[in-house]
C-alpha positions in Angstrom: -76.5 -91.6 61.4 -78.2 -88.5 60.1 -75.8 -86.3 62.0 -72.7 -88.1 60.6 -74.2 -87.8 57.1 -74.8 -84.2 57.7 -71.2 -83.6 58.9 -70.0 -85.6 55.9 -71.9 -83.4 53.5 -70.7 -80.2 55.3 -67.2 -81.4 55.1 -67.6 -82.3 51.4 -69.2 -78.9 50.7 -66.3 -77.1 52.6 -63.8 -79.2 50.7 -65.4 -78.3 47.4 -65.5 -74.7 48.4 -61.8 -74.7 49.3 -61.0 -76.5 46.1 -62.9 -74.1 44.1 -61.2 -71.2 45.8 -57.8 -72.7 45.1 -58.7 -73.2 41.5 -60.0 -69.6 41.3 -56.7 -68.3 42.6 -54.8 -70.5 40.3 -56.7 -69.2 37.3 -55.6 -65.6 38.1 -52.4 -65.0 36.2 -50.1 -62.4 37.6 -49.3 -59.8 35.0 -45.9 -60.1 33.5 -43.9 -57.0 34.0 -42.0 -56.3 30.8 -38.7 -54.8 31.2 -38.2 -51.6 29.2 -36.5 -52.2 25.9 -33.0 -50.7 25.7 -33.1 -47.9 23.2 -29.9 -47.9 21.3 -28.6 -44.4 20.7 -27.8 -43.7 17.1 -24.1 -43.8 16.4 -22.7 -40.3 16.1 -21.5 -40.0 12.6 -18.5 -37.6 12.5 -18.9 -35.1 9.7 -15.8 -35.0 7.6 -14.8 -31.5 6.6 -14.9 -31.0 2.9 -11.5 -31.3 1.3 -10.0 -27.8 0.9 -9.6 -26.8 -2.6 -6.0 -25.8 -3.5 -5.6 -22.1 -3.3 -4.5 -20.8 -6.6 -1.8 -18.2 -6.3 -2.5 -15.0 -8.2 -0.6 -15.0 -11.4 1.8 -12.1 -11.7 0.3 -9.3 -13.6 2.4 -8.5 -16.6 3.5 -4.9 -16.7 2.3 -3.0 -19.7 4.8 -2.3 -22.5 5.6 1.4 -22.4 6.6 3.2 -25.5 7.5 6.9 -26.2 6.7 8.5 -29.6 8.4 11.9 -30.1 7.1 14.0 -33.0 9.0 17.0 -34.3 6.3 19.4 -35.2 8.2 22.6 -34.7 8.4 21.7 -31.0 8.5 18.3 -29.4 5.2 16.4 -28.8 5.5 13.1 -27.0 2.9 10.3 -26.9 3.3 8.0 -23.9 1.6 4.7 -24.8 1.0 1.5 -22.8 0.4 -1.6 -24.9 -0.3 0.6 -27.9 -2.8 2.9 -26.1 -2.0 6.6 -25.5 -2.1 7.4 -21.7 -0.5 10.8 -21.7 0.8 13.6 -24.0 3.6 15.9 -23.0 6.0 18.3 -24.6 9.2 16.8 -23.1 10.7 13.4 -23.4 10.9 12.1 -19.8 11.4 8.3 -19.8 12.4 8.1 -16.1 10.4 10.7 -14.3 11.2 10.9 -10.6 8.2 10.9 -8.4 8.4 13.3 -5.4 8.6 11.4 -2.1 5.4 11.7 -0.1 5.7 14.1 2.8 5.1 12.3 6.1 3.3 14.6 8.4 4.3 14.2 11.9 1.5 14.3 14.4 1.1 17.6 16.1 2.2 17.8 19.7 -0.6 17.8 22.1 -1.1 21.2 23.6 -1.7 21.0 27.2 -4.3 23.4 28.4 -3.2 25.4 31.5 -4.9 24.3 34.6 -7.0 27.1 36.1 -5.8 27.9 39.7 -8.3 27.0 42.4 -9.7 30.1 43.9 -10.0 30.2 47.6 -13.3 31.4 48.9 -13.3 35.1 49.6 -13.5 36.2 53.1 -17.0 37.3 54.1 -17.6 41.0 53.7 -18.3 42.8 56.9 -21.5 44.8 56.9 -21.1 48.4 57.9 -21.9 49.0 61.5 -24.1 52.1 61.0 -26.4 53.0 58.2 -25.6 56.2 56.3 -27.3 59.2 57.9 -28.3 60.8 54.6 -29.7 59.3 51.4 -27.7 60.0 48.3 -29.0 63.1 46.4 -30.7 62.6 43.1 -28.7 63.6 40.0 -29.5 67.2 39.1 -29.5 66.7 35.3 -30.6 63.7 33.2 -28.0 62.5 30.7 -28.2 64.2 27.4 -29.3 62.1 24.4 -26.6 61.4 21.8 -26.5 64.3 19.3 -25.9 62.2 16.1 -26.8 58.7 15.2 -23.8 56.5 14.1 -23.2 56.9 10.4 -23.8 53.9 8.2 -20.8 52.2 6.5 -20.0 54.1 3.3 -18.8 51.1 1.3 -20.3 47.6 1.0 -17.9 44.7 1.6 -16.1 43.6 -1.6 -17.2 40.4 -3.3 -14.9 37.4 -2.8 -12.3 37.1 -5.5 -12.8 34.1 -7.8 -10.1 31.5 -7.7 -8.3 31.1 -11.0 -9.6 28.1 -13.0 -7.0 25.5 -14.0 -6.6 25.5 -17.8 -8.0 22.5 -19.5 -5.6 19.8 -20.8 -5.1 20.7 -24.5 -4.2 17.1 -25.3 -7.1 15.4 -23.4 -8.7 14.3 -26.7 -5.7 12.0 -27.4 -6.0 10.0 -24.1 -7.4 6.5 -24.7 -6.8 6.4 -28.4 -4.6 3.9 -30.1 -1.3 5.0 -31.5 -2.6 5.1 -35.1 -5.7 7.0 -34.1 -3.6 9.5 -32.2 -1.3 10.0 -35.3 -4.4 10.5 -37.5 -5.7 13.1 -35.1 -2.4 14.9 -35.0 -2.0 15.0 -38.8 -5.6 16.3 -39.1 -5.0 19.1 -36.6 -2.3 20.9 -38.6 -0.9 21.5 -42.0 2.6 20.1 -41.9 5.1 20.5 -44.7 7.1 17.4 -45.5 7.3 14.3 -43.4 7.3 14.6 -39.7 10.2 13.2 -37.8 9.0 10.5 -35.4 11.4 8.8 -32.9 10.1 5.6 -31.2 11.7 4.7 -27.9 10.6 1.2 -26.7 11.8 -2.3 -26.0 13.1 -4.0 -29.1 9.9 -6.1 -29.7 7.5 -3.2 -29.3 9.7 -0.8 -31.3 9.9 -3.3 -34.2 6.1 -3.9 -34.1 5.4 -0.1 -34.2 7.9 0.5 -36.9 6.3 -2.2 -39.1 2.8 -0.9 -38.5 3.6 2.7 -39.1 5.8 2.1 -42.2 2.8 0.5 -43.9 0.3 3.3 -43.4 2.5 6.4 -42.9 5.6 5.9 -45.0 5.2 9.2 -46.9 4.0 11.3 -43.9 6.5 10.2 -41.2 10.2 9.9 -41.0 10.7 7.0 -38.6 13.5 6.1 -36.3 13.3 3.3 -33.7 15.6 3.1 -30.6 15.6 0.0 -28.5 15.7 0.6 -24.7 16.7 -3.0 -23.9 19.6 -3.4 -26.3 22.6 -5.4 -25.1 25.0 -3.4 -27.3 27.8 -1.9 -25.2 27.2 1.4 -27.1 23.5 1.3 -26.5 23.4 4.1 -24.0 25.5 6.4 -26.3 23.1 5.7 -29.2 20.1 6.3 -27.0 21.4 9.6 -25.8 22.3 10.6 -29.3 18.7 10.0 -30.4 17.4 11.9 -27.4 19.5 15.0 -28.1 19.2 14.6 -31.9 22.9 14.4 -32.6 25.1 11.8 -34.2 26.6 9.0 -32.1 30.0 10.5 -32.9 29.2 13.8 -31.5 27.7 12.1 -28.4 31.0 10.3 -28.0 32.7 13.8 -27.8 30.2 14.9 -25.2 30.9 11.8 -23.1 34.6 12.7 -23.2 33.8 16.2 -22.1 31.6 15.0 -19.2 34.3 12.6 -18.0 36.2 15.6 -16.5 33.2 17.1 -14.7 31.0 16.3 -11.8 27.5 15.0 -12.4 25.8 18.3 -11.4 28.0 20.1 -13.9 26.9 18.0 -16.9 24.5 19.6 -19.3 24.2 17.5 -22.4 21.1 19.4 -23.6 23.0 22.7 -23.8 26.2 21.0 -25.1 24.4 19.3 -27.9 24.0 22.5 -29.9 27.7 23.3 -29.7 29.9 22.7 -32.7 32.5 19.9 -32.7 35.4 22.4 -32.4 33.8 24.0 -29.4 33.3 20.7 -27.6 36.9 19.7 -28.3 38.2 23.0 -27.0 36.1 22.7 -23.8 37.4 19.1 -23.4 41.0 20.2 -23.7 40.5 23.1 -21.3 38.8 20.9 -18.7 41.5 18.1 -19.1 44.2 20.7 -18.4 42.4 22.0 -15.4 41.8 18.6 -14.0 45.4 17.5 -14.6 46.8 20.6 -12.9 44.5 20.0 -9.9 45.7 16.4 -9.6 49.4 17.4 -9.8 48.9 20.0 -7.1 47.2 17.5 -4.9 50.0 14.9 -5.4 52.6 17.5 -4.6 50.8 18.6 -1.4 50.6 14.9 -0.3 54.3 14.4 -1.0 55.2 17.5 1.1 53.2 16.1 4.0 55.0 12.8 3.8 58.4 14.4 3.9 57.6 16.5 7.0 56.5 13.3 8.8 
């Protein structure tokens, strides 16, 4: 009996121990492995290029209004003004100066240096077979010293010649002044008797503006005449030339008739303008006769050729 009780107790103890072990294992909770969270990449925001500002085209720069004011002060004095400001002063009226064409320098041809010939190595010099029997004799006399020392140069070199200095512009003080300031300076620089003749050559609007301005302040000092360079009058060129050469439009008409029988290189209105009306008419008649006879001769020659054919 005691043995069976003992076995029963052992079995109970073993059962309890096994149960306690199972419960102990049951209490241990396996760690939960967390899956890594998916990191969302930030959406790429496309940067929009800033709207291009409209490119403003450069406005065309207005060309300055050029005017020419010719004063008769014993000789011609011409103010060249741009928008009423004097930019140059000359003694000749040149409204269409021709600029010389720039000379284009051609590149110099490359000079080829001559190639030096390749020298072949010289043949070896053969040594003399036998040495000289006698040594060369010493010179009997020493060379004489020079009798006279070289003479010093008599004259010192001449000093370099100074280059001529360009003369200063006598009208530099007028540059940059307004037209009225230039006229005041001109009137103050000399004692002129009577009103000065002033011819204004400009586009019609500028010519009218200058005339109005100068008539108010210089009516008693200046004798004004305005010539429009942009006139639509069919006789505008004749009136312009008449003003340039200081003759009447009628006399300019006679010069045009004289020039009609000549080549361009033969025309010399500046010289013809001082001729009398009778002299101009006589030259015109003579040239007309010469031209007509030359034309008749040419026609006759052409007719003769046609007959021979």
